[in-house]
N, C-alpha and C positions, 0 to 999 in steps of 0.2 A: 057711610063712607068707610072703606077698609083701609087700615094703615099698612105700612110695610111689614109690620110684625103681627098682622092678623087681627088687631083690635078694630072694632066697628063703632063709629060715632055718627050721630045725626048731624047734618049740616044746616045751618040757619040759626034761628033764634031759640031753638029748643035748648041748646047749650050755649051759655054765654058767660065768659068769652071762650072762643076757640083759639088754639095755638097750633103752629106748624113748626116742625123741625126741618131746617133748611140746610141742604148740602151746598157749601160755598167753595169756589175754586181757589182755596187758600190752604197752605200746608199746616193745618191745625187739626189735632186728632179727635174732632167731634163735630156733630151738627150743632147749629145755633137755633134757638127757639125764638120765633117772632109771633106777634099777635096778629090774628086775622081780623081785619076790620069787617063790620057787618056788611058793608057795601060789596065786599069781595067774597063773602062766605059761600054764595051759591055757585061761584065759578072757579073753585079751587079744589085740587086733589093731588094725590101722589103722582109725581112725574111732571107736574106743571112747572113751567118756568115763571119765577117771580122776581121782581126788582126789590131789593132791600138796601138799607143803609148799613154799611159796615164801618165801624169807627166813626170819627167825627165828620169826615167829608166824602169818603169813598162810597160809591154806589155800585153794586154788583148784581149780576144775574145768578140766582140760585135755583136749585131744584128741590121741590117739596118731597121730603122723604117720609114724613109721618104727620098725621093730623090727630090732635088730642086735646084734652081739656085741662092739662096740668101746666100751670105757669112755672117758669124757671125760678129756682130758689136763690141763685147767686147774683142775679141781675134783673133789672126791669126790662121786660120784653118790648122791643120797638115794634111799631106796626109795619106790616108788609106794605110797600108803596104802591105796587101794582102787580097784576097778573098779565103775562104776555101771551098766553095761549087760550084758544077756545077749546082745545083738547090737549091731553098730555103729550109732551114731546118725548118723554122717557117713560118706559113701563116698569112695573115692579120687578120683573125678572132682571132687567138691566141693573137696577139698584142693588139687587141681591148679588149680582156678579161684581159690581163695584165694591161692595162690602167685603166679599170674599177676597178680592185682589188686595184691598187695603190691609186685611188681616194677614194673608199669606205672605205678601211681599213687603211687609213691615213699612208701610207708608200710610198716608192719610186719605180718606175717601174723597176729600176735595181735590187732591192731586190726581186721583183716578178720574174724577169728573172732568178736570181740566184737559186730560188727555183724550177723554172719550168724546166730548162735544166738539164739532167743528166750530171755528171761531165765529162763524156767521150766526150761531145760536147762542153765543155768549156776549151779552152787552154789559157795559160798565160805564162809569162816569167819564171814561176816556172815549166812549163811543161817539160816532159822528153821524150826521144825517145828510141826505142829498135829496133833490127832487127826483121822484120816480120818472124815468124817461118816458113812460107810457101815460102819464097823467095829463089830462086836458081839462082845465077848469071849466071851460064853456060847456063841455058835454058830460061833466061829472054828475052822477046821480045824488051826490052828497052835498048839502050846503056847508059852507065854511063860516065859522064865527070870526070876529074881528082879530082875536089873538092869532088864530091859525093863518089868517091872511097876512098878518105882519111877518110871521115866520116865512111864509112862501115868498113874500116880496123880498125879504132879506136873502133867501136862497137864490133868487133870480139874479142877484148881484154877486153872489159868492158860490163857488162850486160845492163846498160843504161847510157845515158848522158843527161845533161840539155842543153838548148839552149845556155847558157853561155859557157859551155864546148865546144860546137861546134864552137862558135865564137872565143874562145881562140885558138883552134887547127888550124883553118884556118887563124886566124889573120885578121878577117873582122868584121865590125860593125853590119851588119844585116844578119842573117842566114836564114830568113823566106823563101826566094825564093828557096834556096837549099833544105830546109826541105820539102816544098810543092812539089818540083820536085820528091824527093825520095818517098814521100807518093803516088803520082800519079803513079810512077813506081812500087808501091807495094813492095818496098825494106825495108821500115821501118814502124813502127806504133808509134803514139804519144799518150801519156797518161799523166794524171794530177798528180797523186801521185803513189808511189810504189804499194800501195794497189789496185789501179785502173789499174795496168798493164794488157794489153790485153792478154788474154789466149784463143785463139780460141778453140772451142770444136772440137777435131780432132779424127776421127775414123780410126783405123788401119784395113785395109781390105786385102783380097787376092783374086786372080782370076787365072784361068787356062791360061797359055800362049797360044797364038793364035793357035799354031801348033796343040795342043790337043783339043782346043775348036771348031775348024772348020773342023777337019778330024777324022772321026770315027775309021779308020784303025790305025791312030797314037795313038789314045786313047786306043784301044785294045792292041796295042803293049806295051803301057806304063804299063797297068795292068799286062801283061805277065812279064815285066821286074822287077816288084816289088812283084811278087808272092813269098810267103814265108815271106813277111814283113807285117804282119796283121795290125800293127798300121798305116802304111802309107796307106794301102788299106782302112781302116776305115775313114781316113781323106778324101780321094778322094770320097768315096761313100757318105759321109755326104755332101760334096760340091755339088755333082751332084744331090743329093736328094733335096737340098735347091735351087740350081741354075740349072734347066734343060736346059742346053745350046743347045741341039740339037732340042728342041722344039722352042726355041727363042734365037738365037745367041747373040742378043744385051744384054741379061741379064748378060752375062759374063763380060761386061764392068763395070757394077756396082759392081760385085764381092760379097763377103760375109764378114761380120765382123769377125775378128779373135776371138772375145769373144764367138761366137756361138760354136766353137770347145771346148773352155774351159768349157762352161756351159754344154756341152754334155759329159764331162769327158774324152775327147780324148787327146791323147799325144801331148803336146806342142813341145816336142823334135822331133817327127815325122813330125810335121808341119814345123818346122825350116829346117829339112832335105829336104823336098820337095821344099821349097823356094830356098835353097842353090843349089839344083840339077837342078834348072830351070824348074821345073814342074809347080809350082805356083809362081806368082809374087806378092810381097807385095807392097801396095801403101796406101797413106793416103788421106782422104777427110775431108774437113771442113763441119760440119753439123750444122743445127739449134739446138739451145738448147731446142726447143719446138717441141712437137709432131705434125706431120702433118696428121696422119691418124685418121679416125673416128673409135672409138671403138664401139662394139656392144651395142646398147641401145634400150630399149623397147619404142615404140611410146607413147607419152604423152596422157593419157586419162583423160580429165577434167570431174569433177563431174558436176551435173546440176547447183550447186551454183557457181562453178568456171567459167562455161560457161557464166552464167549471169553476173558475175563480169567482165569477159573479154569483153563481148558485151557492158556493161555499160561504161567501161573505154574508148573503142574505140569511142563510141558515144559522150562522154563528151570531148574527144580530138578534136572533130569538133569545139567546141566553146572555150575551155579553154586550156591553155598551160600546166597546171599542174593538176594532179589528185592524191588524197590521197587514197591509198588502205589500209583500216583499217581491218586487219584480225587477229583473235585470234591466239595464238600460235598453230601450227600444222594444220592450215586451208588450207595449200597448196598454199601459195603465190608464191613459187618458180616455180611451174608448170605453173602458169599464166605468170610469167616472161618469161619462156622458149618459150611459144607459141607466145608471143608478139615479142620476139627477132627474132624468125624464120621468122615471117611475115615482120618485118622491114628489115632484111637482104635480103629476097627474093625480096623486092622492091628496092634494090640497096643502101640502107642507111647504115651508120655505127651506132653501138650501144655501149653505155658505161654502164656497171653495176658496181655501187659503193657499196662496202662492208666496214663495219667499222673497222674490225680487221683482221690481218694476219691469225689468227687461223681460222676464219670463211672463209677467202679466200681459205685456204688449203682444208677445208672440201667441199666447193662448187665447186672448180675447177675440181675435179675428176668427179663429176656428170655432169658438163657442157661440159667437154672435150669429153665425150662419144657422145654428141649431135653435137658439133660444130667443133671438131677436130682442124685442122691447121688454120681455120679462126679466132680462138680465141687467144688473147694474154693475159698474166697475168702480172700485174705491181704492185709491192710493194717493200718496203724498204729492205726486207730481200734478195731480188735478188741482184746479183752483178751488178756493173755499166755496165759491158758488156751485161748482160741480159736485162737491162733496155734500153740500146741503141738499142739493137736488136728489142725490141718491138716498140720503137720510129720509127725506120726505117721501120719496118713492117707496121705500120699505115701510114707512109709517102708514101710508095710505093703502098699501097692498098692491100698488101698480108694479113694483119690483119684488119678485118672489125668489129670485136667484141672484146672489152677489158673488162676484169674483174679486178678490182683493188681497192686499198685504195684511200684515198683522193687526193694524188698527181697525180692520173690518169687524173684529169680534165685538166692537162697541156699538154697532148699528142696532136700531130698535126692532129686532125680531120679536114676534109674538107667537109664532107657530112653527118654530124651527124643527125640522124632521131629520135633517142629515147635515153633518159637517164633514168636509173632506179636507185633510191637511196634506197637500202634495209636497214632496221632497221634505218630509217631516224632520229629517236629520239636520236641516240647514241652520247654521248659527245666526243667520239674519232674522230668525223668528224671535231672537232675544232682544229686548229693549234695554239699552245700557244707560241712557240719560235722556231726559230727566225721569223722575219717578212718575208712574210705577215702573220698576225695572222687571217687567214681566216676561215670561216665556210664552209666546202666543200659542204654541202647540198645546201646552198644559192648560192655559186659560181656555182654549177652544174646547178641550175635553170637559172642563168644568161647565162652560156655557151649554154644551150639548146635554150634560147631566141635568142642569137646571130646567131645560126644556123637555126632558125625557126623550131626547133625540139620540141618534146613533152617530159615532165618529169613525171615519175611515182614515187611517194613516197610510200614506203611500211613499215608498222609497226603494231605490235600487241598493242603497247602502244604509239601512236603518240605524238610527242612533242606538247606542248600546243600552240606554234606558228602556227604549221601546222594545227592543229585541229581548231584553231581560224580562220585561213584563209579559211578553208573548210566551217565552219559555216557562215562565212561572204560572201560565194559564190565566193570568189576569186579563190579557187581551186575547181575542181570537187571532188566527194567523193563517195566511195562505201565501204560497210562493209561486211566482211565475218564473219558470226556468228557461224559457225559450223566447227568442226575439220574434216579433210579429212578422208574418209573411215569410219571405225567403231570406230575410236579412241574416247575416252571420255576425258573430262577435268579432271585433277587430283583432288583428295580430299585433302582439306587443314586441317591441325591440328596446333593449337597454343600450344606451350610448354612453360610453365611459369618457367623461370630460377629461380626466387626468391622462388617460392613455392617449387620447388624440392630441393633447397639449404636448406630451413628450415627443410624439412623432411629427409635431408641427402641422397637424391636420386641423386644428381648431381655428376657424376663421370667423371673426366678428361674433364670438360667443356661440357659434353653431358648429356642432360636430359634423364630420363628413357624412355620416349616416342620415342625419336630419336634412342636410342640404340635398342629398341624393333623392330622398323620398319627396321632398318639396318639388324638386325639378321634374321628377317623373309625373307628379300630379298636375303640374302646370302644363306639361306637354300633352297630357290627356284632357286638358281643359276641365280639370276637377278643382275643388276648393280645399283650402288648408286653414285649420285653426291653430293658433299658437297661444299657449297659456303661460302667463307669468303673473303671480299674485303680488305684484308690486307696481304701482303706477309711478309716473315721473320718468325722467331720463336715467337717473342713477340714485341709489339710496343716499349717497353723499359724495362730496369731493374731498380730496385729501392733498396736503402738501407733500410732495415726494422727497423733500429735503428734511423736514422736521416732524412730519406726521400730523400737523395741525388739521383739525376738521371743523368747519363752521357749524356752530350749534345755535339753537334757539335761545334767546335771552329769557324767555318766559317759561320754557319747558326743558326738561332734561333729555332732549333728543337732538340728533343731528338734523340739519336742514336738508331736505330732499332737493336734488338738482332737477329743474325742469328746463329743458333746452328751449322749448317753445315759450317765448316771452323772456328768455334769458334771466331767470330768477331762481332764487332759493326759497323754498316754502316749508313751513312747519305744518304737518298734516294733523296736528292736535289743536293748535290755537288759531291757525290761519295766517300767522306772521309771514311777511314776504320781504325780501330784499334782493337787490341786484347781485348777480354773480360777481364775487371778488376777482380782481385780476392779479392781486399779489397776496401772499400769505400774511395774515395779521400778526403772526408770531415772529417770523424771521425775515419777511420781506421777499421771499423767493417768488418767482413767477411760475414755478413748476407745480401747477395745480392740475390734478387729474381726477376724472370721474371714476368712482369705484362701485362695482356691482351693477346689477341689471334692473332696469325699469321698463315698462311697456313702451315708453317713448323711445328709449335707446334701441330696443329690439326692432321697433318699426323702422328706424333709420338704418339699422344694420341689414335688415332684409331688403330694403330698397336698394342698397348697394350690391347685395349678393344677387338679387333678382330684379334688375332694372326694368324688365318688361312687365312685371307683375303689378297689378292694381292692389294696393295695400291700404287697409283701414285699421283704426284702433278703437277699441271699446273699453273705456274705463271711466272713472268718475269725472275726469277732466273733459272728456269728449261727449258726455251724455248729461250735462247739467241742465240743458234746456228741456222743456216739457216733452217734446217729441224727439229728443236726441236718440233714444234707444230705437224708437220706431223707424226713423230714417235710416240708421245704420243697418238694422235687420232687414229692412226692405231692399236696400242696396245689395246686401249680401245674398238675400234670397232670390233676387232677380238676376244674379250672376254678374253684377257690376263690380264686385270685389272678389279678387282671387285669394288673398290671404287676410284673415282677420286676426289681429293680435288683441288679447284681452286679459282682464283680471278674472276673478271668480264669476263675474257676470256671464261668461260664456260657458260655464261648466254645467249648467243645468237646463233641462227642458227644451233646448233648441233642437229643431228637427229640420235639417236641410238635406235634400236628396244628393247633392253633389260633393259633400264633404267626405273625403277619403283619407286624409292625413291629419293627425293631431300631434302637435309637438309640445312637450312639456319642457320648458327651457331649464328650469332649476328645481328638480324635485327635492333636493336636499333642504332647500329653504323652508319647504312646507313641513318636512319630517323632523328636522333637528331644531325644535323650538321649545323653550322652557314652559311646557304646559302638559299636564297629564293626558290631555286629549290629542296631543300632536300626532300620534300614530293613527288614531281613529280618523282624524280630519284628513291626514295625508291619504289614507285608504279611500275615504269618501271622495275627496276632490279629484284625485287621479282617476278613479273609476268613473266618476261622473263625466269628466271632460273626455275621457277615452270613449265613452258611450255616444259622443257626437259623431264618431267616425263610422262610415259604412252602414248607414241605416236603411239601405235599400238592397239592390241586387249585387252591389260591388263590395267586396270585403275591404274594410279599412285598415290602416296602419297607424299605430301609436308609438311614438318615439319618446322615451323617457331619458332625458339627460341627467346624469348623476355622477358624483365622485365616489359613490359607494355601491357599485352594481351588485356586490355580494350580500347586501342587506336582505334579510329574510322577507321583509315586508314586500319587496318588489316581486319576489317569487309568488307570494300569496295573491298580490294584485293581479299578476299576469294569469294566474290559474283561476281567478275569481273565487278564491277560497275564503269567503267571508266568515264562515262558521269557525274554522280553525283559528283564524286571526282573532275573532271575538273571544274564543275560549282562552287563548294565550294572554290577551290583554286583560281579561276579567280576572285571571289568576293573579296578575300583578296588582290590580285595583283592590281585590279582596285582601291581599297581603298587606298593603300599605294604606288601607282605609280611604278609598275614593269612591265616588258615586258609580254605580247605584247602591252601594252597600252602606253609605252614609249620606246625610244631608249636609250640604255646605252653606254656611252663611258668612259672608265677608263684610267687615265694617271698615270703611276708609275714614281716616281722620285728616282733615285738610285745613291748612292755615298758611298765611303769607310769611310767617316767621318759622324757621326750621325748628327752633327749640320749643316754641309753644306747641307746634304740631306733634313733636316727639313726646313732650310731657303729657299732653292730653291723650295721646294714643296709649301710653303706658298706664295711665290712670284708668282709662276705659277698659283696657285689656284685663286689668286686675279685677274690675267689677264683673266682667264677663266670665272670668275664670271661677268666680265665687258662686255662679248660678248653679244650683244643685241638680244638674241633670248629667246623664252619661254622655261624655264628649271628649274630644281632643282639641286643645287650643294651640294654635300656631301664631307666632309673632310676639309683639308687633314688629314688623319689618318695613323698611323703606319700600315703596311700591316699585314694581318692575320699571315703571317710568316715574322717577321720584319727584318730579315737579311738572305740573301742567297749569298753564295760565297763571303763573306766579304763585301758585298754591303748592306747598310741600305736602307730600302724601305719605302716610303710614297706614299699613294694613294689618288687621288681625283677622284670623280665619278660625271659625269654629266648625269642627266635624262632629255632627250630632248623630245620635242613635236615630234610626228611621221611624221609631214609633211616633204616632201623632201626639201623644201626651208629652213626650220629651220636647218635640218641636214647639208645641203650643206654650209650654212653660218657659222655654228659653226665649221665645219671641216676646212674651209678656214681661219677663224680667229684664230683657234687653231694653225694651221701651222705657222701663222705670230707670235703668242705668243711664240712658241717654238724656232723660229729663233731669236727672241729678247732675249730669255733666253740664248741660246747658244752663243750669241754675248756678253753677260754680263761677265765682267772679273772675277767675283766671281764664275760663274757657267759653265765655259768652260769645266771642267772635269766631270760635272754631266751628267748622262745618263737619257734620258726621253723615256719611252715606252708607246705608245698609243695602246690601245686594244679596238676595236669596237666590240660590242656584246660579252663581255668577259665571260659571265656566261652561 
């Protein structure tokens, strides 16, 4: 048996005893060594899930990271309680990725494991069991012993039970062997929380009983017997139309979904009668949650420029692991992706396509499903745990060879990855902020590809400065698509001066005259409009007109956002809610007014300005449900919505024929923000949302509302002058030591008492300053938001030399400093959060 580190050990009784280093889902900086019982030695290896006792009472699922013969020196190894798998759930390449992430992002491998595994694969002493809905004791091929029968009888009276409940019922200390046996016999299912309870997707079907399916005379006699019963005749004729049993008898075994009859408007009562009379038999089958069939799709026809891009990318892959595809919005990057994916799959490799947002995933999936069908899996957080486990197992078994997903898709068990594509690679949503690991999925995907000796394609109309810098330094390959696909033209930009309109009394409900005119023209031509405002809610806050009081969150250092729907004030950091006040808490005045713009307020204003228009809103509040994005996009795509108001969800990847006007309500809010990336993000967001306009034969219009129309960035955006904007910004970054010229690590110190947090931050900052590497230290300063969830926050920032030696030493010494801080009696309750590449 080979370990994670390349050592090989025989398994069985040749070495006695054997030990395993187990990765556990706990924030502790090492693996734990457990003894492998002889009874389990033949069925254990790297990547297998095992059940172990951690502490006095807790039972956890761990992953075997290494098998060896060396007992631990500091403690006596406890035995592994059980092995959950017949084959490894995690492969060695995944564990290597986990180890790299833990080291690079200054966290623990157990935290990475916790993020990587769907909860359906993580069992603990808090796990629960339920009867398998498909289990039938009478027809089961497995005999049950007395203790197993007791558990099943108890489950018949209760919907679910915990491991502790089972132990109490049987009066024994360890239930794991019995639970495992019942799982193997398919009598029960195990789940982590009530919300994760397994619900297989079951289809109800009917089929002709064999007598009628195999004998024409019997079937003719049947029709004679039900003559005069037209509803039953219709059911039978519909069945035979869909399932031609006499052409192929085997088709009858699969039967027909009952829903087909309902969709055809046929009598459900007649269907029940045929089942009752033994003409049809009803049965249930468990089906995949994902479509297997290919839908009709037109073959991809690449333009001359797209063919050149594809050829260049393949040529550059000969020498470089990573290539940046810089294509303007609407240039047809997706078609290039599809052809490259088809070639990689044809060569026997797996492919991962990363997308930044669930909304974009929804829009892209339908298009890709037509090409790749059941070979494709979709993986994102809106899917239930059951669906995510199904994709995981699909990749593990080889059924799914192509995955489309958001950042967590990098954790899937690929074993022959050949191509990784990161679409919209500049997007900030690829960064995980909480909890650990606080990783950048684009960078982790590049490492994942490197581990597999695969290739990475980064795609964007507005590349991140880091990626463009790497391309200019020849670290990455590079190709630029300069033209839109087909006959589509780039949109025409217009600057609308908010202050000028306000002086002339032309500003109405936050909309300039130019924006209103362009919207009205589009509506008259029965075209569609996108309105972008990167702030949800009705207004950022309300304010007393007499004394200036602003309602704030008691737990966080922020004002409460006003949401008109529901008439409440909400904190977008901790979730606190309260009713909208009618009087000022400071002076008692009733003159409370909303200040600023949110998507909810814009939606209301547009409804007043354009009462005939059908308006919808896409933000976090309207898309919380699993299919919220999909329903909105379907309505918009089918023409049932004239104006769609949205946050950054609408800025990327959406491709609708009839959108000819894009309005950006408040460009200044994006640009004038205290962040060194503010200019870069403003350029990206405005360019991206502008790219949604005029993607076919009609030229689009983009109206940018601003109070500073003379700002140079707007000239550069309108000219599409990315390179000069990049050079200008990079000069500033080099001068003031910002990425990509330095590596940034931010450490936040958090505590419920202000003075304790401040004292701990100063102490830690001093330890960080003493680390002997080339660096610039900033802080400690109160965080931009100084309190979140009753925790005061102080931040220290280290700007490090980009050499790997400097980074490795700083991270190593930082870990030692944090351990010293946690051991200090005054700081035991202080929380320290390390964020590598935080911005």
